Structures are given as structure tokens and as C-alpha cells.
SEFI-980277 format. One line per 4 residues: number of its first residue (from 1); their letters; for each residue x, y, z of C-alpha. Coordinates in steps of 0.1 Angstrom, whole numbers, plus 5000, padded with zeros to 4 digits. Example, Ala and Ser with C-alpha at 12.3 -4.5 7.8 and 13.67 -1.06 7.14 Angstrom:
<nodes>
1 = as = 5123 4955 5078 ~ 5137 4989 5071
</nodes>
This chain:
<nodes>
1 = mdpk = 5925 1541 5925 ~ 5938 1519 5897 ~ 5946 1482 5900 ~ 5984 1487 5905
5 = afld = 5978 1513 5932 ~ 5955 1488 5949 ~ 5983 1462 5949 ~ 6007 1489 5963
9 = knkq = 5984 1497 5991 ~ 5974 1461 6002 ~ 6007 1442 6005 ~ 6001 1434 6042
13 = trmd = 5965 1424 6036 ~ 5974 1399 6010 ~ 6002 1385 6031 ~ 5977 1379 6059
17 = elfe = 5954 1362 6035 ~ 5982 1340 6022 ~ 5990 1330 6058 ~ 5953 1321 6063
21 = flrf = 5954 1299 6032 ~ 5986 1282 6043 ~ 5972 1272 6077 ~ 5949 1246 6062
25 = psvs = 5967 1212 6064 ~ 5953 1203 6030 ~ 5974 1171 6026 ~ 5957 1151 5998
29 = akse = 5977 1119 6002 ~ 5964 1113 6038 ~ 5928 1103 6044 ~ 5929 1118 6079
33 = hkkd = 5930 1153 6062 ~ 5899 1148 6042 ~ 5880 1174 6063 ~ 5909 1198 6060
37 = ilac = 5909 1195 6022 ~ 5872 1202 6021 ~ 5875 1232 6044 ~ 5904 1246 6023
41 = aewl = 5883 1242 5991 ~ 5854 1260 6007 ~ 5876 1288 6020 ~ 5891 1292 5985
45 = rdhi = 5856 1293 5969 ~ 5844 1320 5993 ~ 5877 1339 5990 ~ 5875 1339 5952
49 = skkt = 5838 1349 5951 ~ 5843 1377 5977 ~ 5876 1391 5966 ~ 5874 1388 5928
53 = gies = 5837 1389 5921 ~ 5840 1356 5902 ~ 5812 1333 5915 ~ 5828 1300 5923
57 = kvip = 5818 1266 5935 ~ 5832 1234 5950 ~ 5827 1205 5927 ~ 5829 1170 5941
61 = tggh = 5849 1143 5923 ~ 5857 1107 5930 ~ 5883 1120 5954 ~ 5890 1155 5966
65 = plvy = 5869 1184 5953 ~ 5877 1209 5926 ~ 5871 1247 5929 ~ 5857 1262 5897
69 = geki = 5846 1297 5888 ~ 5842 1318 5857 ~ 5833 1353 5846 ~ 5825 1357 5809
73 = sspd = 5817 1393 5800 ~ 5821 1393 5762 ~ 5826 1367 5735 ~ 5849 1392 5719
77 = kltv = 5874 1390 5748 ~ 5902 1365 5751 ~ 5894 1337 5776 ~ 5921 1328 5801
81 = lyyg = 5919 1296 5821 ~ 5939 1297 5853 ~ 5949 1263 5868 ~ 5965 1256 5902
85 = hydv = 5962 1233 5932 ~ 5953 1239 5968 ~ 5965 1205 5981 ~ 6000 1201 5995
89 = qppe = 6026 1174 6002 ~ 6028 1156 6036 ~ 6050 1176 6059 ~ 6071 1148 6073
93 = plel = 6097 1146 6087 ~ 6083 1171 6112 ~ 6114 1173 6134 ~ 6134 1190 6106
97 = wktd = 6110 1220 6104 ~ 6118 1253 6119 ~ 6082 1258 6128 ~ 6049 1240 6126
101 = pfnp = 6045 1234 6089 ~ 6010 1248 6090 ~ 6018 1278 6112 ~ 6036 1300 6087
105 = iidg = 6063 1324 6098 ~ 6085 1350 6082 ~ 6122 1342 6083 ~ 6142 1370 6066
109 = dyii = 6127 1374 6032 ~ 6110 1340 6033 ~ 6076 1327 6042 ~ 6081 1292 6058
113 = arga = 6052 1268 6055 ~ 6040 1238 6037 ~ 6025 1249 6004 ~ 6042 1283 6004
117 = tddk = 6056 1279 5970 ~ 6039 1247 5959 ~ 6013 1259 5951 ~ 5993 1282 5974
121 = gqll = 6016 1312 5973 ~ 6020 1311 5935 ~ 5983 1304 5929 ~ 5973 1333 5951
125 = thlk = 5993 1358 5930 ~ 5969 1355 5902 ~ 5939 1357 5924 ~ 5953 1389 5939
129 = alea = 5958 1403 5904 ~ 5922 1396 5896 ~ 5911 1411 5929 ~ 5929 1444 5921
133 = yhat = 5906 1448 5891 ~ 5875 1439 5910 ~ 5883 1460 5941 ~ 5889 1491 5920
137 = gtef = 5857 1487 5899 ~ 5878 1480 5868 ~ 5862 1456 5844 ~ 5883 1426 5835
141 = pinv = 5897 1431 5800 ~ 5896 1393 5796 ~ 5872 1365 5802 ~ 5883 1344 5832
145 = klli = 5880 1308 5842 ~ 5895 1292 5873 ~ 5902 1255 5878 ~ 5919 1247 5911
149 = egee = 5923 1211 5921 ~ 5929 1192 5954 ~ 5947 1161 5942 ~ 5978 1173 5923
153 = esga = 6001 1161 5950 ~ 5985 1126 5951 ~ 5982 1117 5915 ~ 5954 1140 5901
157 = enla = 5934 1109 5893 ~ 5901 1126 5888 ~ 5912 1158 5870 ~ 5919 1143 5836
161 = nfvk = 5884 1128 5835 ~ 5869 1160 5846 ~ 5886 1179 5818 ~ 5875 1153 5792
165 = enae = 5839 1154 5805 ~ 5837 1192 5807 ~ 5857 1203 5777 ~ 5831 1228 5765
169 = mlka = 5829 1244 5799 ~ 5867 1247 5801 ~ 5871 1261 5766 ~ 5897 1288 5766
173 = diiv = 5923 1306 5744 ~ 5953 1301 5767 ~ 5959 1285 5801 ~ 5981 1300 5828
177 = vsds = 5999 1280 5855 ~ 6023 1292 5881 ~ 6036 1261 5899 ~ 6073 1261 5890
181 = sqfd = 6105 1281 5895 ~ 6125 1309 5880 ~ 6156 1299 5861 ~ 6178 1313 5888
185 = rnkp = 6176 1339 5916 ~ 6165 1372 5901 ~ 6162 1355 5867 ~ 6126 1349 5860
189 = avty = 6116 1325 5832 ~ 6089 1316 5809 ~ 6087 1278 5805 ~ 6075 1271 5770
193 = glrg = 6080 1233 5769 ~ 6079 1201 5789 ~ 6092 1167 5779 ~ 6067 1138 5780
197 = vtfv = 6073 1105 5797 ~ 6064 1068 5792 ~ 6073 1038 5813 ~ 6079 1000 5808
201 = eiki = 6090 0971 5830 ~ 6110 0942 5818 ~ 6111 0908 5835 ~ 6135 0881 5824
205 = tgpd = 6130 0846 5838 ~ 6154 0816 5835 ~ 6152 0786 5858 ~ 6120 0781 5878
209 = rdlh = 6139 0787 5911 ~ 6172 0800 5923 ~ 6200 0775 5917 ~ 6234 0768 5932
213 = sggf = 6259 0787 5910 ~ 6286 0760 5916 ~ 6263 0732 5905 ~ 6246 0750 5876
217 = ggav = 6267 0780 5867 ~ 6279 0779 5831 ~ 6251 0756 5820 ~ 6219 0775 5830
221 = pnpv = 6211 0810 5818 ~ 6215 0838 5843 ~ 6186 0863 5840 ~ 6206 0891 5856
225 = nvla = 6233 0887 5831 ~ 6208 0886 5802 ~ 6190 0917 5815 ~ 6223 0936 5819
229 = kiig = 6232 0928 5783 ~ 6199 0940 5770 ~ 6201 0972 5790 ~ 6237 0978 5780
233 = smhd = 6227 0975 5743 ~ 6202 1003 5745 ~ 6228 1031 5742 ~ 6258 1034 5719
237 = ddgk = 6291 1049 5730 ~ 6279 1084 5719 ~ 6249 1082 5743 ~ 6225 1077 5714
241 = itid = 6195 1054 5720 ~ 6197 1023 5698 ~ 6160 1014 5698 ~ 6149 1010 5661
245 = gfyd = 6129 1040 5651 ~ 6132 1058 5684 ~ 6141 1091 5668 ~ 6118 1089 5638
249 = dvve = 6094 1116 5651 ~ 6119 1137 5671 ~ 6118 1174 5663 ~ 6153 1187 5662
253 = vsdw = 6165 1215 5684 ~ 6158 1248 5665 ~ 6182 1276 5659 ~ 6161 1298 5681
257 = ereq = 6162 1273 5710 ~ 6199 1269 5707 ~ 6203 1307 5708 ~ 6181 1310 5739
261 = fakl = 6198 1282 5757 ~ 6233 1295 5748 ~ 6224 1328 5766 ~ 6218 1310 5799
265 = pfde = 6247 1309 5824 ~ 6261 1274 5829 ~ 6291 1263 5849 ~ 6299 1227 5843
269 = defr = 6320 1223 5875 ~ 6292 1239 5896 ~ 6266 1216 5879 ~ 6287 1185 5884
273 = nkvg = 6294 1193 5920 ~ 6257 1200 5926 ~ 6247 1165 5916 ~ 6278 1149 5931
277 = ckgl = 6293 1131 5901 ~ 6328 1129 5887 ~ 6318 1140 5852 ~ 6289 1146 5828
281 = hgek = 6277 1122 5801 ~ 6250 1124 5775 ~ 6241 1124 5738 ~ 6270 1136 5718
285 = gysv = 6266 1168 5699 ~ 6242 1185 5723 ~ 6247 1210 5752 ~ 6236 1201 5787
289 = yerl = 6204 1222 5784 ~ 6196 1207 5750 ~ 6200 1173 5765 ~ 6178 1181 5795
293 = wsrp = 6150 1200 5777 ~ 6149 1191 5740 ~ 6162 1156 5735 ~ 6146 1123 5744
297 = tldv = 6161 1099 5769 ~ 6160 1064 5781 ~ 6169 1057 5818 ~ 6168 1026 5840
301 = ngik = 6151 1036 5872 ~ 6157 1004 5891 ~ 6168 0968 5888 ~ 6159 0938 5909
305 = ggyq = 6171 0902 5908 ~ 6191 0878 5928 ~ 6204 0880 5964 ~ 6204 0915 5979
309 = gegg = 6212 0907 6016 ~ 6243 0910 6037 ~ 6272 0888 6027 ~ 6273 0865 5997
313 = ktii = 6249 0839 5984 ~ 6262 0819 5954 ~ 6231 0815 5932 ~ 6219 0817 5897
317 = pswa = 6188 0839 5902 ~ 6155 0827 5889 ~ 6145 0861 5875 ~ 6155 0897 5871
321 = saki = 6135 0929 5863 ~ 6140 0965 5855 ~ 6119 0997 5854 ~ 6127 1020 5825
325 = tmrl = 6114 1055 5817 ~ 6117 1073 5784 ~ 6115 1111 5784 ~ 6098 1122 5751
329 = vpdq = 6099 1153 5730 ~ 6073 1168 5707 ~ 6057 1144 5681 ~ 6069 1113 5700
333 = ksdd = 6040 1093 5712 ~ 6039 1072 5743 ~ 6023 1041 5728 ~ 6045 1042 5698
337 = icdk = 6077 1044 5718 ~ 6065 1016 5742 ~ 6058 0994 5711 ~ 6092 1001 5697
341 = ieky = 6111 0992 5729 ~ 6090 0960 5732 ~ 6098 0950 5696 ~ 6135 0957 5702
345 = ihki = 6138 0937 5734 ~ 6120 0907 5719 ~ 6143 0909 5689 ~ 6175 0907 5709
349 = cpdy = 6164 0887 5739 ~ 6178 0851 5736 ~ 6152 0824 5733 ~ 6166 0804 5763
353 = vdce = 6149 0828 5788 ~ 6113 0841 5790 ~ 6108 0878 5786 ~ 6078 0897 5799
357 = itkh = 6072 0934 5791 ~ 6046 0955 5808 ~ 6038 0988 5792 ~ 6024 1017 5812
361 = ggaa = 6008 1049 5802 ~ 6026 1082 5798 ~ 6022 1119 5791 ~ 6029 1137 5759
365 = avvv = 6055 1164 5755 ~ 6040 1199 5752 ~ 6054 1231 5737 ~ 6040 1266 5733
369 = ptdg = 6047 1279 5698 ~ 6076 1303 5699 ~ 6064 1323 5669 ~ 6030 1331 5684
373 = pwle = 6018 1359 5707 ~ 6018 1340 5740 ~ 6055 1341 5748 ~ 6058 1378 5739
377 = aagk = 6028 1387 5762 ~ 6042 1366 5791 ~ 6077 1381 5786 ~ 6064 1417 5787
381 = aikt = 6043 1409 5818 ~ 6072 1394 5837 ~ 6094 1424 5829 ~ 6068 1447 5843
385 = gfgi = 6063 1427 5874 ~ 6099 1417 5882 ~ 6117 1446 5865 ~ 6139 1420 5847
389 = epvf = 6138 1405 5812 ~ 6128 1369 5815 ~ 6146 1340 5799 ~ 6128 1314 5779
393 = ikeg = 6134 1278 5790 ~ 6120 1243 5788 ~ 6117 1217 5816 ~ 6130 1182 5814
397 = gsip = 6102 1168 5836 ~ 6065 1163 5828 ~ 6032 1178 5840 ~ 6006 1154 5827
401 = ivgt = 5977 1178 5831 ~ 5993 1202 5807 ~ 5994 1175 5781 ~ 5957 1167 5788
405 = fknv = 5948 1204 5783 ~ 5966 1204 5750 ~ 5951 1170 5738 ~ 5916 1175 5750
409 = lgvd = 5911 1213 5749 ~ 5935 1220 5721 ~ 5949 1249 5743 ~ 5985 1259 5750
413 = tlll = 5997 1265 5786 ~ 6020 1293 5798 ~ 6041 1280 5827 ~ 6052 1311 5847
417 = gwgq = 6071 1301 5878 ~ 6076 1327 5906 ~ 6095 1304 5930 ~ 6131 1293 5932
421 = nddn = 6147 1259 5928 ~ 6159 1260 5964 ~ 6124 1267 5979 ~ 6123 1232 5994
425 = ahsp = 6091 1221 5976 ~ 6082 1187 5990 ~ 6108 1190 6017 ~ 6110 1204 6053
429 = nerf = 6111 1242 6056 ~ 6093 1248 6023 ~ 6096 1285 6016 ~ 6086 1313 5992
433 = svtd = 6103 1347 5989 ~ 6081 1375 6001 ~ 6097 1396 5974 ~ 6088 1370 5947
437 = fhrg = 6053 1367 5961 ~ 6047 1404 5956 ~ 6065 1405 5922 ~ 6043 1376 5911
441 = cyag = 6012 1396 5919 ~ 6024 1426 5898 ~ 6034 1402 5870 ~ 6000 1386 5872
445 = lali = 5984 1420 5869 ~ 6005 1429 5839 ~ 5997 1396 5823 ~ 5960 1403 5823
449 = dels = 5967 1435 5804 ~ 5991 1420 5780 ~ 5969 1390 5772 ~ 5939 1413 5766
453 = rvka = 5958 1428 5737 ~ 5962 1394 5720 ~ 5935 1388 5694 ~ 5915 1356 5702
</nodes>
């Protein structure tokens, strides 16, 4: 029996094993589930060792443990590091679930359970692909490393340090992650880039206390007014960011990218209705997908200041603050962008108020080279598993660990999502298509073969 035939024969068995995996309430954000997290990690260790032949271990961290395993059979083979996470989001509100979130059910073509798509179901597809080799006595054509964490849903505080401290052990040629979505239903995707992110807070202080607006208005600076003017100056009428030097390191959208994005279906009315706004707005000269995936942004996430209660209160507020994030594209650096926004704000902020800026860390943008072998191998594997040519997309969000992999290990990551955007990840009735689960297993199997053909 060859590996594909093994997958054909064992569909129900792997469904049963997925259900067993999903029954662990491995909620990393809640201390009450610490024992459940450990039990899930131990189950995963034993499952990997037994089913794939890859000896694995549970590694303690300052928080929840990691599961690590490797099988290196030849220095001449390509080494693939698979990353995933076994922890899940809290299931609340429980009253909105069709079932107990940790008692999975089948509803039509969907598996309903917390963790079904994020990330237990998607993670298991790659383990089942590896199992198909081991169970049929077929030697892995690649070297395999597995790094599966238990804190992704609660900040992944310990993983970055683990990667930095164990860079030699984690050395690989390519990293594979399945923890995202297809572009659309029956339209699988290879995600080859993620925007980075950085974050600042601004606080403007005027008088040392709230003052009566009748007695002092017109003579005392109003911090909310000052902050609003600063924020309003950060974009011009064409949606371009006015921070000095903000675009200095921005890599322009390539012709290849424009062609790929132009192939994707887009209905402006449908998109607008989906987000519930009257119209779209963004940087002039770029399509919506280009704005979302390949251009940097600056957005105010929240503003505080003055009276917020019911009715009116006629005051000059003592202070006002705003939280601002910038989404970054390749070659932009978090520290540099934070320094530039700080310099800009101090330059335009009037000297009759105090201005305090707090700069926070961020994550770099990452992109897989489009002219290398990785996207081609992934595309072929997905076509084999799904029977459909994939599209090549970027994501507007950030996955910090992918940036860490690139910066510390110097390794690119293939982001291969088997789920759907409407799988209710992080929401009640999280689900994963049974069809997509099985197709992901076949795509994972094909990926092993395709990657083995790439010269390390």
C-alpha cells in the first residue's frame, strides 16, 4: 500500500483521532485549564511518536509546554520545520454554541468544535500526511522537524525566546504553517506575505485638571482639539501618510503581484456591504487588495479624553490620548517607523501642551520570494490535494512568530490555509469542513513529495 492509498483507506480513523484531539479543553488563556493543556501536549507527543515514528517530547517553558520532534535521516535531504499550535481560544459565550464546544459533532459537512480550524484540524492534516509514509513503511523523502506550541492564543510569550535559544536545533530549509484560510470557498491559496505591525500611544496634556469650558474656554488649550488636529494631519486627501520618511523603505507593488491580485474576484458592493460602510477609502492609485496586502497603513485604534458619560459636561479636558498602529511592508522596520512618527508629532505639536509618546514593539513584514522554488512546490501540492489551482495572496495582518523565524533562523515560511474565512475561528460554533480536512491531508502528502524535489 502506498501513502495515498493509506489516506484513502483511513478517513474515518483520522476523523476519530481529530475528535479525540478536539475534546481537550486546551484553553491557554485560563489558568484553570493548565492540566488540560499539559494533557493535550502529552497526547500530542504520544500520537506523533506512535503514528509518525518521529520521537517527540514535551518541553517545559515559562508558561505552557511545547511539543518538539524530529527525524533527520540524511544531510542531503531538505529539512522541513512544521509549526502549529494545540491551544485554543476560550469558548465563551457558551450559550451560543450548538453543542458543548469540546464535544465535537458533525453538522452537514462541518466539524463543530473549539479548535476545529484554529488550529487542531489544520495541524493534524500534516501529521496524517507524515503518518501515511510511516504506516506504509515508506521512508520520508525529507528531514522533518515539528514545533507545536501551547500559547499561540494567549500571546506566545515564550516561543520567541525558545526559537532564539534553540536556533541550531530548529535549523531548516523551509517552514510550513497551516493556520489560516483559503481565499474563498473552493479557491485554495498560498499566502506568501504578511504585513508587519508597530504600535505607539500619544498623550497630550494641557491644564492640570478638567476646567469649566465657560470660564476657561478660548484661553486654555484643549488637549482633545490638539490631538484631533495632530491625527488629522497624518493623512493627506489622497490617503497618503504624511509622516516624514514613512515611505523611504517601502517596496513598491511588483508587476507580478498586480497581475496575481487582478486575477482575484472582487465585488466592491459586496465588500462594502460585508463591512457595513457607505463607501471605500484608501491610498489613491492602488486597488483594494494592494492596499490591504502590499501597502503600509496608519490607523487610530482608539481615542480617550474628556467626558464620556450620559448627557453633557461642559469642560476643557485635562488630557487626551490615542493608540495608533502602523501596518508595515517589507524593508520597513518597526523601530525606525516609531522614531519617525515620534519626530513628526513633536515637530507639529504646539508648545503650549505637553506631549508624551510611548513606543511599543512590533513585528516585521515577511514575504516568501516569488521567484524561488517554494511557491511552485506549494502550488503543485495544493492542486494535487484540492484538484484546483491555488491563488497566490498576501495577508494584511501579522503573525509575529513568522517574522521571528525569518529574523532568527533566516528561513521562509509557507502559509497554507485549509480553512475558510467563515469558519468562526475565535467565535461560537467554530467549524472546519470535513471535505477541507481530508483535502488538506492529501495536499500535505503531496507537499512532502514536491518539497523533496527542491534542492536544499
